[in-house]
SEDRENVO-286485 format. One record per residue (C-alpha): x, y, z. Coordinates in steps of 0.1 Angstrom, whole numbers, padded with zeros to 4 digits, always signed. Example, Ala and Ser with C-alpha at 12.3 -4.5 7.8 and 13.67 -1.06 7.14 Angstrom:
BEGIN
+0123-0045+0078 +0137-0011+0071 
//
This chain:
BEGIN
-0161-0187+0013 -0198-0192+0008 -0216-0185-0024 -0239-0160-0007 -0248-0130-0029 -0242-0096-0014 -0248-0061-0029 -0237-0026-0021 -0255+0004-0036 -0244+0040-0041 -0226+0061-0067 -0199+0039-0082 -0164+0052-0089 -0136+0030-0102 -0109+0026-0128 -0105+0000-0155 -0072+0015-0167 -0051+0045-0162 -0076+0074-0162 -0052+0093-0185 -0062+0066-0210 -0100+0071-0204 -0101+0043-0178 -0124+0060-0152 -0160+0049-0146 -0187+0068-0127 -0222+0053-0123 -0248+0074-0104 -0270+0052-0082 -0251+0021-0091 -0247-0013-0074 -0219-0038-0070 -0229-0074-0067 -0206-0101-0053 -0208-0139-0049 -0183-0159-0029 -0162-0127-0023 -0158-0119-0060 -0176-0092-0080 -0200-0107-0105 -0218-0075-0117 -0218-0037-0115 -0239-0010-0131 -0272+0008-0127 -0292-0002-0097 -0324+0003-0117 -0312-0023-0141 -0295-0048-0117 -0317-0048-0086 -0346-0066-0103 -0322-0094-0113 -0309-0101-0078 -0318-0135-0062 -0348-0134-0039 -0338-0124-0004 -0306-0106-0014 -0298-0079+0012 -0287-0046-0004 -0266-0023+0017 -0277+0011+0005 -0255+0042+0010 -0274+0071-0006 -0252+0100-0015 -0220+0080-0009 -0193+0068-0033 -0187+0031-0037 -0150+0026-0046 -0125-0002-0046 -0108-0006-0013 -0076+0014-0010 -0042-0003-0016 -0013+0007+0006 +0019-0001-0013 +0043+0005+0017 +0036+0004+0054 +0055-0008+0085 +0032-0025+0110 +0060-0028+0135 +0061+0010+0137 +0024+0015+0144 +0028+0025+0180 +0055+0051+0174 +0038+0070+0146 +0044+0107+0150 +0077+0103+0169 +0102+0131+0163 +0138+0124+0157 +0152+0145+0128 +0161+0132+0094 +0159+0095+0082 +0191+0080+0096 +0189+0097+0130 +0152+0090+0132 +0157+0053+0126 +0180+0051+0155 +0158+0070+0179 +0124+0054+0171 +0118+0025+0148 +0147+0003+0160 +0136+0006+0196 +0100-0001+0187 +0108-0031+0165 +0128-0049+0192 +0095-0054+0211 +0084-0078+0184 +0106-0105+0199 +0076-0109+0221 +0048-0127+0202 +0021-0113+0226 +0032-0078+0217 +0032-0086+0180 -0003-0100+0182 -0015-0068+0200 +0000-0045+0174 -0012-0066+0145 -0048-0062+0158 -0044-0025+0161 -0027-0022+0127 -0056-0039+0109 -0082-0019+0128 -0065+0012+0115 -0063+0000+0079 -0100-0009+0078 -0110+0023+0096 -0093+0042+0068 -0107+0021+0039 -0075+0002+0032 -0082-0034+0022 -0048-0046+0008 -0013-0037+0019 +0024-0044+0013 +0038-0046+0048 +0072-0045+0065 +0074-0067+0096 +0103-0069+0121 +0134-0091+0119 +0117-0117+0141 +0098-0145+0123 +0071-0144+0149 +0063-0109+0139 +0054-0122+0104 +0033-0150+0118 +0013-0126+0140 +0006-0104+0110 -0005-0131+0086 -0026-0148+0112 -0045-0116+0119 -0048-0109+0082 -0063-0144+0077 -0087-0139+0105 -0100-0108+0087 -0096-0124+0052 -0075-0095+0040 -0051-0096+0010 -0016-0089+0025 +0019-0091+0012 +0046-0091+0039 +0079-0105+0050 +0106-0108+0077 +0130-0078+0076 +0165-0088+0066 +0193-0067+0082 +0227-0080+0092 +0247-0048+0098 +0245-0011+0108 +0216-0016+0133 +0212-0026+0169 +0226-0061+0176 +0192-0072+0190 +0177-0067+0155 +0204-0083+0134 +0202-0116+0116 +0229-0132+0094 +0228-0140+0057 +0222-0176+0065 +0196-0172+0093 +0178-0146+0072 +0176-0169+0043 +0165-0199+0064 +0138-0179+0083 +0125-0164+0051 +0125-0198+0034 +0104-0213+0062 +0080-0184+0062 +0075-0187+0024 +0066-0223+0029 +0042-0215+0057 +0024-0185+0043 +0030-0177+0006 -0001-0184-0015 -0021-0195+0015 -0055-0179+0013 -0050-0142+0005 -0014-0141+0019 +0017-0135-0002 +0053-0133+0009 +0078-0105+0003 +0116-0110+0005 +0124-0079+0026 +0159-0065+0029 +0153-0033+0049 +0175-0011+0027 +0209-0015+0012 +0229+0000+0041 +0216-0026+0066 +0224-0056+0044 +0258-0069+0034 +0265-0081-0001 +0263-0116+0013 +0228-0110+0026 +0216-0093-0006 +0230-0123-0025 +0210-0146-0003 +0179-0125-0009 +0186-0128-0046 +0188-0165-0043 +0155-0166-0025 +0140-0146-0054 +0154-0170-0079 +0141-0200-0060 +0106-0184-0055 +0100-0162-0086 +0064-0157-0077 +0073-0140-0044 +0076-0103-0040 +0107-0081-0031 +0101-0051-0008 +0127-0026+0002 +0136+0011+0002 +0155+0032-0023 +0169+0068-0025 +0148+0082+0003 +0173+0106+0018 +0204+0124+0003 +0227+0113+0032 +0215+0077+0028 +0222+0078-0010 +0258+0090-0003 +0262+0062+0023 +0251+0036-0002 +0279+0049-0026 +0304+0045+0003 +0292+0010+0012 +0289-0003-0024 +0317+0015-0043 +0316-0011-0071 +0280-0004-0080 +0269+0023-0104 +0241+0036-0082 +0216+0027-0056 +0193+0008-0080 +0223-0011-0093 +0229-0025-0058 +0196-0043-0060 +0199-0050-0097 +0233-0067-0092 +0217-0092-0069 +0187-0099-0091 +0163-0080-0069 +0148-0057-0095 +0118-0068-0117 +0081-0075-0116 +0068-0078-0081 +0096-0057-0067 +0083-0026-0049 +0108+0000-0037 +0096+0027-0014 +0103+0064-0018 +0126+0069-0048 +0128+0106-0039 +0162+0111-0054 +0159+0089-0084 +0165+0107-0118 +0154+0100-0154 +0178+0072-0160 +0166+0055-0128 +0130+0058-0138 +0139+0042-0172 +0155+0013-0154 +0125+0008-0132 +0102+0009-0162 +0124-0015-0182 +0126-0040-0154 +0090-0037-0142 +0102-0025-0108 +0075-0004-0090 +0078+0026-0067 +0057+0034-0036 +0052+0071-0032 +0051+0081+0005 +0046+0118+0007 +0036+0121+0043 +0068+0104+0053 +0090+0123+0029 +0077+0156+0042 +0077+0146+0079 +0114+0135+0077 +0124+0163+0052 +0136+0137+0027 +0126+0155-0005 +0099+0156-0032 +0094+0127-0055 +0091+0135-0092 +0058+0116-0095 +0050+0130-0130 +0085+0120-0142 +0080+0085-0129 +0046+0081-0144 +0056+0096-0178 +0085+0071-0179 +0061+0043-0175 +0070+0033-0139 +0044+0015-0119 +0036+0037-0089 +0014+0031-0058 +0008+0051-0027 +0023+0042+0006 +0013+0055+0040 +0047+0045+0054 +0036+0045+0089 +0054+0052+0112 +0074+0079+0094 +0042+0085+0076 +0018+0104+0098 -0015+0088+0089 -0030+0054+0078 -0054+0073+0056 -0046+0072+0019 -0069+0103+0016 -0045+0122+0038 -0016+0107+0019 -0032+0120-0014 -0035+0154+0002 +0002+0155+0008 +0009+0140-0027 -0010+0170-0042 +0012+0194-0023 +0044+0176-0033 +0032+0176-0069 +0025+0214-0068 +0060+0220-0054 +0074+0200-0083 +0054+0221-0108 +0032+0192-0120 -0002+0193-0102 -0018+0160-0095 -0053+0157-0110 -0080+0139-0089 -0085+0110-0112 -0048+0101-0113 -0047+0104-0075 -0077+0082-0071 -0061+0057-0095 -0029+0056-0075 -0048+0047-0044 -0068+0019-0061 -0060+0003-0094 -0026+0020-0098 -0016+0006-0064 -0028-0028-0074 -0008-0026-0106 +0023-0016-0087 +0018-0048-0066 +0012-0069-0097 -0024-0077-0085 -0044-0056-0109 -0064-0086-0120 -0076-0093-0085 -0079-0060-0066 -0082-0022-0072 -0113-0022-0094 -0151-0028-0093 -0149-0047-0126 -0164-0083-0125 -0138-0109-0116 -0121-0086-0091 -0124-0093-0054 -0152-0075-0036 -0130-0053-0014 -0148-0020-0012 -0147+0014+0005 -0178+0036+0009 -0168+0073+0010 -0191+0099+0023 -0186+0133+0007 -0206+0150+0035 -0189+0133+0064 -0179+0165+0081 -0195+0199+0080 -0166+0213+0060 -0167+0185+0034 -0205+0189+0031 -0201+0227+0025 -0174+0221+0000 -0189+0192-0020 -0223+0210-0022 -0207+0233-0047 -0189+0206-0067 -0199+0206-0103 -0183+0172-0113 -0174+0138-0098 -0137+0149-0103 -0143+0179-0081 -0159+0157-0054 -0129+0133-0055 -0106+0163-0052 -0124+0175-0022 -0122+0141-0006 -0085+0139-0014 -0077+0173+0002 -0102+0174+0031 -0111+0138+0038 -0097+0114+0064 -0110+0084+0083 -0142+0102+0090 -0150+0101+0053 -0149+0063+0053 -0185+0053+0060 -0178+0016+0055 -0152-0009+0044 -0160-0043+0029 -0136-0072+0026 -0144-0100+0001 -0180-0088+0001 -0184-0088+0039 -0188-0057+0060 -0155-0052+0080 -0159-0017+0093 -0188+0008+0095 -0188+0043+0108 -0222+0054+0120 -0232+0089+0107 
//
């Protein structure tokens, strides 16, 4: 990474803390300055521009919002091509769509092709960091990390572990899953902007022996992540009780094997209750809220307010391919609807936080991504509040930055992403 100074100018919006604790910052006509991929200054353009080194090129986006790049806390790259595939509720849908699609990742050429398309979609939607499910094949992980490295993106990912209750072509064993994961950790974890996640798909597809092996990996590599699913679907929850009769509940299946804690992110949590939220908060286990997926599969409505009030770290997950969009703006639109149905409306600042610093905090990376504060990596998204005629009409009457953000959350999509920057370098630009 060179020490070249880069600067992006527009209206700055970012969080330094939970906005419910007055952690939201808005700077009209501001500028973000980075050197070597890290943010070194932000603030009023009038104040900072005269201090820039001679020859510094300033990318100016008048009327646009400069925000931290979005953080996707749960997405399946191996399901990219089957997004929007019908198939009923979760367990039936898995058999009809994802399992078939994931078997193609035995072919490295296919994995490379989908990895390129996957990152194109992330960047087009303003997402600069993601926690990603791969397939059971180690080459699917290599393909993802190699493409992420080529684009210099911060990605956490891992080989899916599943040794039962799935097609034979996708199954590993407790030993092979352990060995493959161990080798992938050595090859990728901590290399550049790559991190490894120990990734049991969900409790029903892993035996106790495999979950124990995953727990052993976690103990041997305490700085690695754990990524899985929990309490997404009522039928799934009942199945977990049948498969693990000695465990108190779904969370306890993971807890028994040492898989809860800081850097553990569990997707969905739709059917978790107050005591579960308390355990997540106590252990530092984070949840990924995936509303487009939960609505598409009819899984249920997460008690987001209850989770946040209990102190649970929560991020947003697109959950492609059950999720129906890579856009975290579209994801926030559905999160607003879920919150309304739960009787606890989602305010725009909290929503914006979930997509940025809150998501970074859920991943345990809040010191590096999710904010425009100096010391953070210069991953940025430029949002255009007038990207479509309807957005322009709506935001023209907005009387606050909160109202502009709410309009983007409810009416925005990839068209509202004017540009995406990764480590200070332009990675995607949409021409107006």
